[in-house]
N, C-alpha and C positions, 0 to 999 in steps of 0.2 A: 765792310771795311772801307775806310777813306784814306787817302794819302796825298802828299804833295805831288807835283808833276814829275819829280825825280826823287828817288830814295837812294841813289848810288852812295852817297857819303854815309847816310844813315845805316845802310845795310852793312857796309864795311866796318863801321864802328860797332855795331851790334854784334857782328861776328867775333871782333876782338873781345868785346865785353863778355860775351858768353864763354869764351875760352878762359876768362878770369873768374867766372862765377864759381863759387864752391857749393857744396851740398847745403840745402836749406834744412836746418834742424826741424824735425816735426815735433814742435813743442806743446802741442795740444792733443788731448786725447778724450774720445768719448768712451767712458768706462763701461757703458752697457754694451756697445757694439765693438769695443777693442780695436777701434781704428784710430790712426794718428794723422795729424796734418800740421802744416806750418801756418801759423796766423799771419796776418798782414805785416805786423811789426817785424817778425823774423825774416820775412821775405825781403822787406825793404832795407833791414840792417845788413843783409848779406849783399844785395845788389847795389846799394847806394855808392860805394866807392868805385867798383868797376864801371858803373854808368858814368860817374863824374869824370874819371880819368879819360874816358873816350868821348867827352863832350855830349853826353846823352842825359836826358832827364825825362821823368814821367810825371804827368799831371792827370788827376781824375776829377771828373765833373758829375756830381749826382744831381738828379732832378726827378720829376715824376711825369708820367704821361697823362694824356687826357682821360684815359681809363683808370687812372689811379695806381698804376704799376710804378715801381721804382726803376729808375734808369740810370746807369752809370757809363759814362764815356771815358775811356782810357786812352790817353794820347802820349805817344812816344816821340819825343823831339831831339833833333840834332842841332848843335851849334851853327850849322850851315843854314838853318832855316828849313830843313827838310823835316817832314813829320809823317806819322801814320797813326791811325786811330781805329778803335773798335768800340762798339756799343752793345751793351747787354741789358735787356729789359727783364724784370723779375716781378712775379705776382706775389705780393704779401697775402697771407691768410686773412689778416686783419689790417684795415686801413687806419691804424693809429700810429703814433710816433714810434713805438717799439717795434711794431711789425715792419714798418717802412725803413727804420734805422737798421734793423737786422738784415733786410734784403739789400740795402746799400752796402753794408759791410761784406756780405756774400759776394756781391757783384764787384767790389773793389778787389777782393782777394783773387777771384777768379780771372778778372780782367788783367791785372797786372802779371799774373802768373802766365797767362796765355800770350800776352804781347811780348813778353821777355823770354818765352820758351822754357819755362821752369816746371819741374815736377814737384809738387809741394804736398802730395798725398801718397799714401800707401796704394799705389796702383794695382798691386796684385790682389788686394782685398776684393776688388769688384769681381774677380774671377772665382772667388770661392763659392759664391751662391750657385754657380752653374757646374761645379765639379764636387764630387762626393769626397768626404774624408776617407781615410784607409779602412775605417770601420763601417763604412757604407752609409753613414748619416750625413745629411747636408750640412755644409759649412755655414758658419754664421756670417751674415752680410754686414758690412760696415755702414756707418752713417756719415754723411756729409753735412757740411754746415747748411742749415735750413733758413731760407730767408723769412718765412711766414712766422714771425714772432718767436722763434726758437733758435737756439744757437747751432743746432745741428740739423742737417738734412737727411731724413731717414731713408735708406735704400731697403730693397726687399729683405724682410727679416727671416731669420732661421735660428731656432734655438740649439741648445747644446745636444749632444749625441743622445741623451737619455730623455729628451723632451717628448712630450705627447704629440704624436703625428697629427691627430685631428685638430689639436689646438694650433699646431704649427700651420696647417693649411688654412684654418680659419683666419689667422693673422696675416698670412701671405695673400689671401684673397682680399682682405680688408685693405692691405697696402696697395694692391693693384687698383681697387676702386678709388682710394684716395688719390693715387697717382694719376688716374684717368681724370678725375675731376680737376686736378691741378693743370692737366694739359688742355682741358676745355676752358680756354680763357681768351678774352673776357667772357663772363658767364652769360652767354647768348642763347643757351639752350635751357629748355625745361628739364627738370629732374627726370621725367619719364623718357625724354630723348636721350639724355646722358646715359641712363641705364640701358636703353635699348641699343644704342650705338656701341656701348661697351661689350654687350653680349655678342652683337654681330661681329665686331672686331676680333674677339676671342675666338669665336666659332670659325672665322675665315682663317685665322692664324693657325688653329690646331686641326682644322678639318673636322670640326665637331658639328653636331646638329641638335644640340640640346635647347630647351626652351627657357632654361634658367642657368645663369652662370654658377649657381651653387651646385649644379649637376655636373660641372667639369670634373674630370679625373684629376688626381694629384699631379700627374705628369703634365696635363694641360694647364693647370693653374701655374705650375712652375714655368711653362713655356711662355705664358702671358706675362709673368713677373719679369722673366729674363728679357723679354722683348721691351717692355716699358722702362726697365732699368738701363739696358745697354743701348738700345736703339729706339729712343722715344720719337724720333723723326717719322717712324713708320706709323705711329699712332696719330701724330699731328697731321700727316698728310691724309690719313684716313678721315680725320675729323674735318679737315678743310674740304675734302671732296663731298662729304656728307652735308656740310653747311651750304655748299653751293646748290645742292639739290633742295634743301630746306628753303633757301632764300628764293630759288626758282619757283617752287611751288607757292610760296607766299606772294610772289609777284603776280603769278598767274590767278590766284584768288583775288587779289586786289583789283586786277584789271577786269575779271569777270563781275565783281560787285559794282565797279565803276560803270560798266556797260549796262547793267541791270538798272542802276539808278538813272542812267541817261534815258533808257527805254521807258521808265515810269514818267519822267518829265515830259 
């Protein structure tokens, strides 16, 4: 987050504006996952008048990073000249106009919701994946808007009560693998490393010692899915630590090769 030297006036104005905000209508729905959310238009339609009355305005600046990610900077400004901003980077699955445009739309919606302190989704839907229904079957997880070329961002899936358990677990494990690859970004690992680190992360998380993630128990798969869904920072921190080890090993190998070449000369 960045801000001006002082945000005293901005903070006071935002506090008043927030008291004037009304509920944002969740006007969009994912029919497959039964989740609802408010699109960017609905958010701004609700917030525009309270912001204007209190001398506030929001601007958003899309761009791309050197690695091809979509970037959205959201700036909240006050008529006094005070401001605060936040930036979100998102990795599209495809580096084409549709994928980048979808990621930017996603970033704009979440950026403005966060900076204004708005709840624009069915928050309790996220808890259903980790708590059973009354009949003992796992609840269906919602989907959120997805940047990589799709309108929705899929969270850990779970079928209806009568769904086949084996198929559910296969889909859940596939979701975990896809989510893991999404977190490994930019793609600086080989596929073998991605899979090995995924297995090691899951084993550490669940206290397992299996040699293949397909050997995880249903409970262990659900534990990994819940972690990747609700606390992805645990995964990104694990990946960052592993990459430091990889980079250190590569640097050591390069130094050894250089020394050997020097000795030959």
